[in-house]
Residue, then its C-alpha position, 0 to 999 in steps of 0.5 A: m363546326r363539328n368535325v366528321s371523318l371521311r370514313a363516316k361521310v363515305g359510309f353514310n353516303l353509301v348506306g343512304f344511297t343504298l336505302f334510297f335505291v332499295l326503297t325506291l325499287i320497292m315503291a316502284i314494284g308496288f305501284g308500277f310493276e303490276p300495270i307493267y306486268y299486265s301490259i306485257q301479259k296483254h301484249n303476249m295474249v295479242t301475239a298468241a292470238r295472231s300466231i294461233s290464227e296463222i297456224y289454224g288458218v293454214r293447218g286447221p285441226t292438225g296444228f293443235d300440237e303447236i297451239n298447245e305449245i303456245t298455250h303452255s308458253v303464254g299460260t292462258d286459257i285458249f278456245i277455238v270456235d269454228q262454224g259454231v262448234l268448239v273445236y279446241s280448248s286448252g283443257p285436255d278434257k275439252i277437245f272437240e272435233s268437227g264433224s261430231s254428231e248432233g247429240d254431241k253438239k248438244d252436250r257441248q252447248r250445255i253451259k250454265a248462265n253463271m259461268p265467266q264472261h268468256i264462257r258466255i261468249i263461247a256459248s253465244l258463238l256456239n249459238g251462232y252469235k257473231p261479235q261486233d268488229a269493235d270487240l275483236g282484237k282487244v284485250m278486255y278486263y272484266t269481273d265475273e258475276n257469280g259473287e266470287h269477283i274473279r277478274f279476267f283478261s279476255l281477247i276474241t279474234r276472228m280467224g276467218e269466216n265464222a272462226y274465232v279464237i278466244i283467250s282468257q287470263p285470270l288475274a289471280p295468278l298474275r297478282e300472286n306472281v306480282r306479290i311473290v316478286q315483291r316479297f322476293i325483292l323486299f327480302f333481297g332488298i333488306l339483305w342488300v341493305v345489310v350487305a351494303i352497310l357492311g360493304a360500305l364500312r369495308f370500302s370506307r375503311r379501305l378508302t380512308e386508311p391510305l388517306d389517313e396514312l397520307k395525312s400522317i405523312a403530311t403532318d410529319m412533313a409539317h413538323l420537318n420530319f421527312s423520313r416517312k415515305w408513302n409505300d403502297v403495296s397494292p398492285v393497283h395504282d390509283e389516284i391515291d397512290m399517285v398522290g402518295k408518290s407526289l408527296n414522296i417527291l415533295s418530301s424529298r425535295l423539301a428535305t433536300a432544300l432544308d439540308e441545303l438551307q441548313q448548310s447555307n446557314a452553317a456556311l453563313q454562320q462560319q463566314l460570320d464567325k470568320a468575319n468576327e474572328i478576322e475583325y478581332m485578329r485585325k484589332s489584335f494585330i494592330s495592337a500587337v504590331s504597335h507594341e512590338l514596334k514600340t519597344p525597339l523604337a523606344i530602345i533605339q531612341g533612348y540609346a541614340e539620345a544617350l550617344e548624343d548626350l555622352r561626352d568623352v565616353p570610352q570607345e567601348t561604351q559607344e560601341y555597345y550602344c551602337y550594337v544595341i541600336r543595330s540589334e533592335t534595328r534587325k529585330m524591327d527589320g525581321l518583324v517587318k519582313d514577317l508582317l509582309n509574309l503574313s500579309r501575303l499569306e492571308a491575302g493569298r498572294l504568296h505563291l509556292e515555287l515547288t520543285d525537288f530539292d535536298f532537304g539535307a542541304l537545308m539542314d546543313e545550312a541551319q547547323y552553321r547558322f544556329k551554331g553561334p546562338a546556341e553556343e551563346k546560351h550554352l546549348r547542345l545541338t544534336w542533328l539526326f537526319p539521313e545523308e540523302m533526303p530528297v523532298y518536294g516543295d518550295p526550298g525558300r519557304y521551307n528555309i523560313i519554316m526551319n529557321n522559325f522552328l530553330s529560333n523558337a527552340i533556342d529562345y525557349a530552351k533553358e540555359g545549358g539545355e539540349i536541342r535535338v533535330t530528328v528526321v523520321e522517314e515515313e511512307t510518303d513523307y519525312m517527319v522533322e522533329v525539333f526538341n528543346q529541353g525546357e518548360q512544357i507548354p500547357e495543353e490549353y495553349h497547344r492550339r492557340i500557339w499557332e496564331p499570329f502574335y500569340k506567345v507563351d512567355s514567362s507569364h506562362s512558365r516559359d522562362g529563359k533568355r530569348m536570343f531572337g526576341g520573338h514577336g509571336l509571328g514565327l509559328g503563325i507564319v510556319a502554320s500558314l506555309l505548311a498549310l499552303h504545302e498541304q503538310r501536317y504540323g503540331l507539338r507535344n510535351e515531352k518529359d523534360g521539354v517540348t517537341f515541335w514537328f512538321t512533315v515534308a513531302k517526298p518527290p512524286l513518283p514518275 
């Protein structure tokens, strides 16, 4: 099926309607105007005869001036015959007064037999003829008989006893008027067709341009582009403008719905990724726990069996075996506690008991607690922190955080190296930095090191004797506790080691 634009349809319809209207008007003028025009002229003749009868009946010859005005307005020939005398004629040289001489009367009656019929009627009246009643008051159509075929409308009306008014209208002027009107309408009809075509083109363009704009906007919307909006600068707000505004509302709602859908999809994808990550972490967790528990259990079992099999061994050897069993038992106890803490954190069941406390006191306890392990590894411990250090948080949780940072530093510091704890005061918090001299951590592990059970051990260039037998849960618990406090944390490589840092909030202002 052939596609035709709306502009072409509107143009064709307007031009077609205009042509039909003009042609219909021309045909109506050609076939209907002349009879209607004649009918109107007949009516005017009857009306004029009635008015003349009233004027002459009342005023007689003194009313000729008014009769002249009627003559000029109607455009006909008017004659008045009274008592066989022609007393009035619309021609200015044919006015006869009553009471004239007999010789004049004979002159007025010299009318040739080949004159038009209304003249012959006047002649008959002058000779005493009285028309029949059936011929009075009617407009009659006739053609003269002198070979010129001149057509007339004629009317005779009785005004009184032996007084008559005769009105005659040649048809030639009427027909000329009809032809003039027809030519005039034909000319302006053609002109109107040209104007109508140009107007139709302009109108169709003004009508279809906004529709084309709406179509373009709708096409963009179909391609999920909602940036374009309808903007009608016309001061007149029509139905097209209403459609455009409705399209803007629809576009905005679709854009909002699409954004919400995309956000929902993104959130759903995040949940899916999180679920996959949780599943992966669950499997890794089970595997790591199994591995971490398997090693100390195997050691305990081995040394316990050795104690059982040994007979008459030195007391020193037995005490060493018991020391190893107790050490591995403490490791398992620490692992179980860390697992419980991690489980509570992930389940959201671990709640903070926030209060104001002195972080310096916590640092003093840490100095005493880690002095022995540091000396065993021949490490130099340096503490640089303010005497007064008021903070806001959970003291017990920060104690766990500090212990994990220090134990991690001692585990991975090189033999005879340095551990330096520094506190830097900032505007709203304190930054605690724990430096350990040793191997750097590759950049690709900086993010994953905070994951539970993830360790950078000797296979990743973190050699050294591990005093606390780390199981990879410490930094994961630290990250969760600090996130629960809404604090920052991180690490950076130094020239000769690694610095781990975290922040502690100052007490809120009263």
